[in-house]
N, C-alpha and C positions, 0 to 999 in steps of 0.2 A: 465476682474479677469486677476490678477498677476498667473505665473507660479510658482507653489512651487519649491525648491530647495531640498526637502527630497530629499534622497538618501531611496528609498524604496524598500518594499520585499512583496509580496504577499505570505499567507501561506494557502493551501487551502487543504478540505479535501471534503470526499465522498459527501457530501448536495448538492456541488454545480453542481452535475451531475443528482441529482434527477430529475429537471425539465424538462432533455432530455428523460427521464423515464426508468433508468438507478436502480437497485433495493437498496432498504436501507437496514440498516445493517439489520434488521430483517427478509427483503425477502430474503435476503442471507443464514442465520441462518436456515431459514426452506428450502431453497434449499437443503442446504447439508444435515440436518436433515431430510428430510420427503419426498423430490420428488425420482421419480427414476433416474436411472440410472446404469449403467453397466462398468463394467472393459473391457478392451482392451488388447491383447497380445503387442502391444507397449508401456505397463506400463501406460496409459492415461485412462482418466475416459468420457465417453460421457451421452449426455440426453439420457430417456429413459432405459427400459427394458432390460435385454441381449434379442436380437433378435435371436437369434439358440437357439431353444427349448432345445438340446440338450448340453448345456453347461451352463443352468440357475443355476444351483447349484456351478457351478465353477465362479459364480458372486460375488468376495471379496465384493462389494458394500452390499453384502446383511448381510457380518457379521461388515462390518466397519460402517454402520450407528447404528445399536444397540449399538456398545460400545461408539460411538458417544453420545448415548443418553443417556447414563447409567453416563458417564464423564458431562454432563450437567444438570444431577439431583443431582449430587456431588456439583456442582457446583454453582448452584440457593440455595441449601440448605444453602452454605458457607454464601454468597450475602444474603439472604434475614435475617439470622441471624443479618446482619452488617448494616441493611437496607438500601442498596444497589438494582440498578434492577438486575430484571433476566440475566444469563449470555449468552452472545451473539457465536457467529460460531470465532472470535478471542479469546475470554476468553478460550472456550473448545479447541484451535489450543494449545495455552500454556501449557495447562494438558496434551494434548496428547504430545507436544513436549517433557516436562521433564519426561515424561514416557517412550518415546523413548529413552531418553539421559540413560535413567538409566538400559532402556534391554541390551541398546547396551554396556553399562560400557564407554561410550564415555566419559561422565561425570560425574564425582563421587560427589553427594549430597543427605549427610545421613538423610536428614530432607524429604524427598521424601519417603524415605522407608516405612514407614507405610500405606502411601496412596500407593504407588508402589502394597502391597504385598495384600492388601484389593483390589483393581481395578483388579488384577491379578486371585485373586481367583474367585470376579464375573463375570468374563468374561472364564473363563475356557470352557464355552459350546460353543465358538468362535473359539479355535484352534484348533479345530479338523482336524486333514489332508481333503485336498481337493478332491473331488470324479474323479472316472477314472484314475486320474494315482497313486494316496494318495498322492498326494505331501503334503508335510510338511507348516504346515500352525501356527507358532509358535506367543507367544505373542507378542516377538518385531518385526515380521514382521504385526502382526495387527494394534501394535503404529506406526511406520513408515509409513503404506499405508495409514493409518488415516491421516496423514500429508499431504503426497501428494495429498491425494482425497478432500480434503479440497482445497488445492490451485486450484489443477485444475478446481473443482467449481467456485470458484472465477474468475479463469479468462474466464471460458466459460463465466459466466454468468454477466460480465461488455465489454464482447464484442458485438457492434452494430453497424447498417449500419445507424442508425438516424444522422440527422443531428444534431449540438451542439445546446440545446435552452437555454435561460436565462443567458449566457456569454458575454453578450455584453459589461459589466462592464471591464470585464478582455481583451479585445480589445482596447476599448478606454485608457486604462491606460497604456498599453502596448503604443500606439500611441504619448499619451502625454509624453512620460517619455523614448521613442525611442533609442533617444541620450545619455541620461544619467545610463543607465548600470540598467534598473530596471530587478530585478528578481524574478520569480515565484519557488516559493517552494510547490509541492505538492505530496499529500502523496495518491492520486487517482494511480490506476492499469489502468483507461482508457485512450483514446487517445482524448478525448473530448476537451482540449484545445487547443492541436496541431492542432486541425482540425478548429476550432474557427479562431486561429490565421492567419494557411495560406487558410484559404476561406477568411479573411479580406487582404491577401497580407502583413501580419505583418511578419517579419524574425523573429529567433529567431536561438539560439542554446542550441540542449538537450543533447550533450558531443558525439552525434553520425558524423562523417561525411557525406557528401553529399550521396544519396543513386547511389549503382554501380549493377545496374541489378536488382536482387532479393533483395536483402540488403542492409544494412547502417554497418560499422565496427565502436566501439566505439574505439574516442580518446578522451580524458576528457580535454586535452589542449584547445579544441576550445572554452572551457567554458571563458578561462582566459582573453581575450576581454574586456575591461574595458566599452566598449561603445555599447555591444552587449546587446539585451533582453535574460535573460536565464532560461531556463527552467529546476530546479531540479527535479525530480521524486522519491524522498528518499524514498519511499518504492516498487519501482520498476513500471513495466510495463508488461501487459499481451503478448507483442509482440515482447521482449527479448529473449534470447536464449544465451546458454553457448554452444560454436560450436568447431567443430574443422574442420579447413577448410584442405585441399588437394592443396598447391600451386607446381605441377608438381612434384609430390610424395616427396615432403618436408610440413609433418602435423606441425599444430601450434592450439593451443587450443585462445578461442580469444573470446569476446561476442560481439553479432551482433543485430542489430533491422530486423526483418522480415518486409520485402517491399510488398513482394507479393509472390506468388509459393505454392508450397508443400515443405513435409520435403523431402531429401535427391534429389532432383531435384533441389532446389536455387542452382543458380550460380552468379558469378559475368560477366561485358562486358567480361572481358578478357575470361572466361570461369574456374576462380578458382571457385570450388564446396565447395558444404558443404557434409562435409562426414560426420557425427553425430552433432545432436542437441538435446539439452536440454530444455526445455521448465520453465531455473530455475530463470526468471526473475523479481519474487515480492516475499515481505515480508510478510507473514502474525503472526498473535499472537499478543500480548501484552509484558509483561514482557522479552520473547526470543527475543525482537529488540533489546537490549540491547548490547545483545552477536552476532547478525547478521547484524549487523551495523559495525562491524568490518572487514568485510568479503566482497572479488568479487567487483564488481560494484559502490554498493551499496556507499562504502568506499570511492570510489573516489569521488563520489558526495558530500559525507561529508565533506570531507576535503575542495572543494569549499563552502562548504552550510557555513562553520564555519568561513573560510576566508573572506566571503560577510557579513555575520550577524554581525561581527564587526567592521564593515563600512557602517552597515544601521542606519537611523536615525528613520524611520515606518515602519512598519508590519503590512499591512489589514488582518484579518483572519475572513474567511468565511468558512463553514462547514464543521470543523473539530471539533470532538466528544472528545477533551481531554481526550483522552484515550492511547496514548503514553507518558510515561514516561521519555524518554528521552527527546524526543521535547518540554515539558511542563517544563522538568530542563532546556534546554537551552532557553527558552522564559520569564525563571522567572531570572538566573542569566543576560542576556541580560538587563533586565528591571531594576535590581538593579546594574550594572553595567555602566548605565550611566544615570543624571538627565536627558537628552532630548530624552530619548529614551521614544517612545509610542508607542499605541495600539490601533488600529482602528476597534474595531469587530462587525462585522455583522452577529446578531443573532435577533429574532423575542422575547428571554428569556434570556440573555445570563446570569444572576443571577443562573435559576433553570441548564442551562446547565453545568458550574459549580459545584453544591453542589452534583450533580449528578456523579460527577465522582472524590470523596471521592476517596484517596489512590493510585491515581494516580502522587502524585507530583503536581497537579495542585493548583491555588494561591486564593483560595477563600479567603482566609484570607488579601491578598493583596488588593484585590480587589475595594471595599469600598474606600480606601486609598488612590487609584491610581486615581479613578474617580474624587475624592475630588481635588487631583493636578492637574488635568489637564492632564495625560499622558494615560487614557485611556479612550477611548469615545468609550461607545456602543452604537452604532446604531443599531433600533430594528426594522431590515430588515434585508431580505435575500438578499443573491448580486444580484439575478436575478432580485431584485425589487429596486436598488443603484441605483442611477446614478452618474456618476462623479463629475455631481456639487454640490455634497453633501459633499464630500469628500474632494475637493481641500482645500478650508477653514482651513481643519481641518491638513491639511499637509502646509502649507503657513508659519506657522511659527516658521516649523522646521530648524534648519540650516545647 
């Protein structure tokens, strides 16, 4: 079989991580809303109830979770009225994000004012002072901590020591296209793809320099080589941190990737220490990502993503839930801009998946036409069940 000449991109979502045992969207939503967590003085949240009986009533999760459940009730009422599936943690995060922005007056939005007043009144019982010190706990703080809580739960839930399962196709494609600049764009916060490639001794660039002691420094220029396998984590990663480093008394802020070690003890081989780090390396939510994409490390990756997308002939999509309005729009524009552009979609029921994301800028109206024109190829399998031999013929005719 001849090797296709397509300039190829993989677009992957959380569904490809399910065979390894990582939680589904539904399980993450349950973890956020129902499972026991406790707040810590370091500003993070940890699994299980508050271990110190004297501080149980200061556990802010006991206020955050009722708040989030009330937001879910409001979202579900809206979605059911529009014949859409029930809301999940990312929908709830977007509501909390809007309320937090309004509470802090960070972004003026007259449309949110009636809903803000309704929820603020509904949650008045949750904003009483914290016990012991009577520390103030305002509605603004509630909305802000709710966002941080969801982010923290997601980071903790997608962390695993289990070996990657069902990602052989990614490795096979990486080997096949290793010298022609394969790009893997993933929306996953976990590190299973990195592990699968590393276990197979397949080199790749993810925007970080080689490990230096306990960490790696972010340098997006490493992604610019044309003959590399690039890994673009467009929604961030649980092991990314915004950090302040101490270089012999000179401080600078930068993005790092954690390799090992504990906060405040991480350092490079030359002794450069991490003075402070914030686990701010993931994007959660729905429409708020239209704003979040313009800042920080993700913006640097998106610059590369758009450049590479403009020179891409074929995209293989798998595990993606079609809930990202921006990505849906970019994919649709890319298909409309080039008659030779094509999508290979791995999903056991692709039509149903697209219909369930009405309102997310997805393209159900073009689906049938693109299939008929030989530009969209639905492969009714999951990625874990698909062999590279099934895909190569579909890419072979791409110039």
